[in-house]
C-alpha positions in Angstrom: 70.7 -24.5 -14.2 71.9 -24.6 -10.6 69.4 -27.3 -9.8 70.8 -29.5 -12.6 74.3 -28.8 -11.3 73.1 -29.9 -7.8 71.8 -33.2 -9.3 75.0 -33.7 -11.2 76.9 -33.5 -7.9 74.5 -35.9 -6.3 75.1 -38.4 -9.2 78.8 -38.0 -8.9 78.4 -39.1 -5.2 76.7 -42.2 -6.5 73.3 -41.3 -5.2 70.2 -42.3 -7.2 67.6 -39.7 -8.3 64.0 -39.7 -7.0 61.2 -39.4 -9.6 60.7 -35.7 -8.6 64.4 -35.1 -9.2 64.2 -36.8 -12.6 61.3 -34.5 -13.5 63.4 -31.5 -12.6 66.3 -32.8 -14.6 64.1 -33.6 -17.6 62.7 -30.0 -17.6 66.2 -28.7 -17.6 67.4 -31.0 -20.4 64.3 -30.3 -22.5 64.6 -26.5 -22.2 66.8 -24.0 -24.1 67.8 -22.1 -20.9 70.3 -24.7 -19.6 73.7 -24.7 -21.3 74.9 -27.7 -23.3 77.9 -28.1 -21.0 75.6 -28.4 -17.9 73.4 -30.9 -19.8 76.4 -32.9 -20.9 77.9 -33.1 -17.4 74.6 -34.3 -16.0 74.2 -37.0 -18.6 77.8 -38.2 -18.2 77.4 -38.4 -14.4 74.2 -40.3 -14.7 75.8 -42.8 -17.1 78.9 -43.2 -14.9 76.7 -43.9 -11.8 74.6 -46.3 -13.8 70.9 -45.7 -14.5 68.5 -47.7 -12.4 65.3 -49.2 -13.6 63.4 -46.6 -11.6 65.4 -43.7 -13.0 64.9 -45.0 -16.6 61.1 -45.3 -16.0 61.0 -41.8 -14.5 62.8 -40.3 -17.5 60.5 -42.2 -19.8 57.4 -40.9 -18.0 58.8 -37.4 -18.1 59.3 -37.5 -21.9 56.1 -39.3 -22.5 54.3 -36.3 -21.1 56.3 -34.0 -23.3 55.4 -36.0 -26.5 52.7 -35.1 -29.0 49.6 -37.2 -28.4 48.4 -38.9 -31.6 45.0 -39.7 -30.1 45.1 -43.5 -30.5 44.0 -44.4 -27.0 41.2 -46.6 -28.3 43.7 -49.0 -29.8 46.4 -48.9 -27.1 45.0 -51.8 -24.9 45.4 -54.4 -27.6 48.4 -52.9 -29.5 52.0 -53.9 -29.4 55.3 -52.2 -30.3 58.2 -54.2 -31.7 61.2 -52.0 -31.1 64.9 -52.2 -30.4 67.3 -49.9 -28.6 69.7 -49.8 -31.5 73.4 -49.3 -30.7 74.4 -53.0 -31.1 76.5 -52.3 -34.2 75.7 -55.9 -35.3 74.7 -54.9 -38.9 71.4 -56.9 -38.8 68.5 -56.5 -41.1 65.4 -54.5 -40.1 63.7 -57.6 -38.5 61.2 -55.6 -36.4 59.8 -53.8 -39.5 59.0 -57.0 -41.2 57.5 -58.4 -38.0 55.2 -55.4 -37.9 53.8 -56.3 -41.3 53.4 -60.0 -40.4 51.5 -59.0 -37.3 49.3 -56.6 -39.1 48.5 -59.2 -41.7 47.4 -61.6 -38.9 45.1 -59.0 -37.3 47.3 -57.8 -34.5 47.3 -54.0 -34.0 50.9 -52.6 -34.0 52.1 -49.1 -33.0 55.7 -48.9 -34.2 57.9 -46.1 -32.9 61.2 -45.5 -34.6 63.7 -43.3 -36.4 66.0 -43.3 -39.3 69.3 -45.2 -39.0 71.6 -43.6 -36.5 74.0 -46.5 -35.6 72.9 -48.5 -38.7 72.8 -47.9 -42.4 69.0 -48.4 -42.5 66.6 -47.6 -39.7 63.0 -48.7 -39.3 61.8 -45.3 -40.7 64.0 -45.7 -43.7 62.7 -49.2 -44.6 59.1 -48.5 -43.9 59.2 -45.3 -45.9 60.7 -47.3 -48.7 57.7 -49.7 -48.5 55.3 -46.8 -48.8 54.7 -45.4 -45.3 54.4 -41.6 -45.1 56.6 -40.4 -42.2 54.8 -37.1 -42.3 51.3 -38.5 -42.1 48.8 -36.4 -40.2 47.4 -37.7 -36.9 44.1 -38.3 -38.6 45.8 -40.4 -41.3 47.7 -42.3 -38.5 44.4 -43.2 -36.8 43.0 -44.3 -40.1 46.1 -46.4 -40.7 45.5 -48.2 -37.4 41.9 -48.8 -38.3 42.4 -49.8 -42.0 45.9 -51.2 -42.2 46.2 -52.5 -38.7 49.4 -50.7 -37.9 50.9 -47.2 -37.7 54.4 -45.8 -37.6 55.2 -43.0 -35.3 58.3 -41.2 -36.6 60.1 -40.2 -33.4 61.4 -36.7 -34.4 57.9 -35.7 -35.2 56.5 -36.6 -31.8 59.3 -35.5 -29.4 59.8 -31.8 -30.1 61.7 -31.2 -26.9 64.5 -33.5 -28.1 65.7 -30.6 -30.4 67.2 -29.1 -27.2 69.0 -32.3 -26.3 70.2 -33.4 -29.8 73.3 -31.3 -30.0 74.6 -32.5 -26.6 73.8 -36.2 -27.5 75.6 -35.8 -30.8 78.7 -34.2 -29.2 78.9 -36.9 -26.5 78.4 -39.7 -29.1 81.3 -38.3 -31.1 83.4 -38.7 -28.0 82.2 -42.3 -27.6 79.8 -41.6 -24.7 76.5 -43.3 -24.3 73.6 -41.5 -22.5 70.2 -42.5 -21.2 68.7 -41.2 -24.4 70.3 -44.2 -26.2 67.8 -46.4 -24.4 64.7 -44.3 -23.9 63.3 -44.6 -27.4 61.6 -47.9 -26.9 59.9 -46.6 -23.8 58.4 -43.4 -25.1 56.1 -44.5 -27.8 53.6 -41.7 -28.0 50.8 -44.2 -28.6 51.6 -46.0 -25.3 50.7 -49.5 -26.5 50.0 -51.9 -23.7 52.5 -54.5 -25.0 56.1 -54.1 -25.9 58.6 -56.6 -27.4 61.9 -54.7 -26.7 65.2 -55.6 -28.2 68.2 -54.6 -26.0 71.7 -53.8 -27.2 73.5 -55.4 -24.3 72.9 -58.3 -21.9 73.4 -56.2 -18.8 70.5 -53.9 -19.8 67.9 -56.6 -20.1 66.8 -56.6 -16.4 66.9 -52.9 -16.1 64.7 -52.3 -19.2 62.3 -55.1 -18.1 62.2 -53.4 -14.7 61.5 -50.0 -16.2 58.6 -51.4 -18.2 57.2 -52.8 -14.9 57.5 -49.4 -13.3 55.8 -47.8 -16.3 52.8 -50.2 -16.0 53.2 -52.0 -19.3 50.5 -54.7 -19.4 52.9 -57.2 -21.0 56.5 -56.6 -21.9 59.5 -58.6 -22.9 63.1 -57.4 -23.0 65.3 -59.6 -25.1 69.0 -59.7 -26.2 70.6 -62.0 -28.7 74.1 -63.1 -27.6 76.7 -63.2 -30.3 79.8 -63.5 -28.1 81.2 -62.6 -24.6 80.9 -58.9 -25.3 78.9 -58.8 -28.5 75.2 -59.1 -29.2 72.1 -57.9 -31.0 69.0 -56.0 -30.0 66.7 -58.8 -31.4 65.7 -62.3 -30.6 67.1 -64.5 -33.3 67.5 -68.1 -34.4 71.2 -67.6 -34.6 71.7 -66.7 -30.9 70.9 -67.7 -27.4 68.4 -65.1 -26.3 68.3 -63.6 -22.9 64.8 -62.7 -22.0 63.0 -61.1 -19.0 59.3 -60.2 -18.8 57.4 -57.3 -17.3 53.8 -56.9 -16.3 51.7 -60.0 -16.9 55.0 -61.7 -18.1 57.0 -60.8 -15.0 57.7 -64.5 -14.3 59.5 -65.0 -17.7 63.2 -64.9 -17.1 65.9 -67.1 -18.8 67.4 -68.2 -22.1 65.3 -68.9 -25.2 66.5 -70.5 -28.4 64.6 -70.8 -31.7 65.1 -74.6 -31.5 62.8 -74.5 -28.4 60.0 -73.8 -30.9 61.0 -75.9 -33.8 63.1 -73.3 -35.6 66.5 -74.5 -36.7 69.6 -72.7 -35.5 71.2 -70.5 -38.2 74.5 -68.7 -38.8 74.3 -65.0 -37.9 75.5 -64.1 -41.4 72.0 -65.0 -42.7 70.6 -62.1 -40.7 72.8 -59.4 -42.1 71.4 -56.3 -43.7 72.7 -53.3 -45.5 71.6 -49.9 -46.7 68.1 -49.1 -47.8 68.5 -50.5 -51.4 69.9 -53.7 -50.0 67.2 -54.1 -47.4 64.4 -53.5 -49.9 65.9 -56.3 -52.0 66.1 -58.5 -48.9 62.5 -57.7 -48.2 61.5 -58.9 -51.7 63.5 -62.1 -51.1 61.7 -62.7 -47.9 58.3 -62.2 -49.6 59.3 -64.6 -52.4 60.5 -67.2 -49.9 64.0 -66.9 -51.3 65.7 -65.2 -48.3 68.1 -67.1 -46.1 66.1 -69.5 -43.9 67.6 -68.0 -40.7 66.2 -64.6 -41.5 62.8 -65.8 -42.3 62.7 -68.0 -39.2 63.9 -65.1 -37.1 61.1 -62.9 -38.4 58.6 -65.7 -37.7 60.1 -66.3 -34.2 59.6 -62.6 -33.2 56.1 -62.4 -34.8 55.1 -65.6 -33.0 56.3 -64.2 -29.7 54.4 -61.0 -30.2 51.2 -62.9 -31.1 51.6 -64.9 -27.8 52.2 -61.7 -25.8 48.9 -60.1 -27.0 47.1 -63.4 -26.6 46.4 -63.9 -30.3 47.7 -67.5 -29.8 47.9 -69.7 -26.7 51.7 -70.3 -27.1 54.7 -69.3 -29.3 54.7 -72.7 -31.1 51.2 -72.0 -32.4 52.2 -68.5 -33.4 55.1 -69.9 -35.5 52.6 -71.6 -37.8 50.4 -68.5 -38.1 53.3 -66.2 -38.7 54.8 -68.4 -41.4 51.4 -68.6 -43.1 51.2 -64.8 -43.4 54.5 -64.8 -45.4 53.8 -68.0 -47.5 50.2 -67.0 -48.4 51.2 -63.6 -49.8 49.3 -61.7 -47.0 52.4 -59.6 -46.1 52.9 -58.7 -49.8 49.3 -57.6 -50.0 49.7 -55.6 -46.8 52.6 -53.7 -48.4 50.5 -53.1 -51.5 47.6 -51.8 -49.3 50.1 -49.6 -47.5 51.3 -47.9 -50.7 47.7 -47.4 -51.8 46.6 -46.0 -48.5 49.3 -43.3 -48.3 49.0 -42.5 -52.0 45.3 -41.7 -51.6 
């Protein structure tokens, strides 16, 4: 514990941590020996100093090594994760979950990492379970899902056992209104380690840091994105209702700027068209999307993200081409069939 206290004092002096010091801190945070008070003091000091891209990457690497390995290395080079940090409190629909199904329908391998709703009424795990995914699937079933369905869902609590020693501290700090590095690590610690990541970011200031962290981690092609709703308000998604701040990593390192759906032929929409609710509401919205009866802004936002992901994995030469292919998956019934296949796969 004294080592963690020493690092806390270093952070209080506004000194960054080295990768070796981050590993020391991660070991203390992940173990039962260190007191919750010491863990909390460290996390608050780190947040107060401000986490650097290098520190974020080092913490992600430390907790990647502590995660269960699902044994999906064969698919990782072509796979992508569509994931958000959460914490934007914007009340948006589970856009990334529908994007996963669009991509799988188009032949893109997806490794989705997520959890139940924490800062939202319905998380990705909630919606995908409602659509038939078994959150407690065995690793063998998950490998078969990648092979047969084209996508897999890794339920975060099942793959990060050491987080049980951090959960109580996080919960206590959150109740006091404090953010910690664990609010942003989730998108970077996918146990499948896909080579591509489309990462939605809860706040504009974090876009360059998370893009930088993906670079340090060696992501083959990453894109951090934040939808701007106002001066101090935004969403951890790219949308057709917002100006989207984007920054790339890896092969996409040169990408940096503002994107709009209109750049790719997708009309601007009011943000109200992207609103979600609890599980029952979001399952009903999903049906409306599949029937082509959902608000155009929501359908176009799903298409926008799917098209971007297709471009990232080189399925299409550009996002505009991806828009057509993504829309075709919804209009042709391919996504509805993918959901039916999902239900049948996990039933059998």
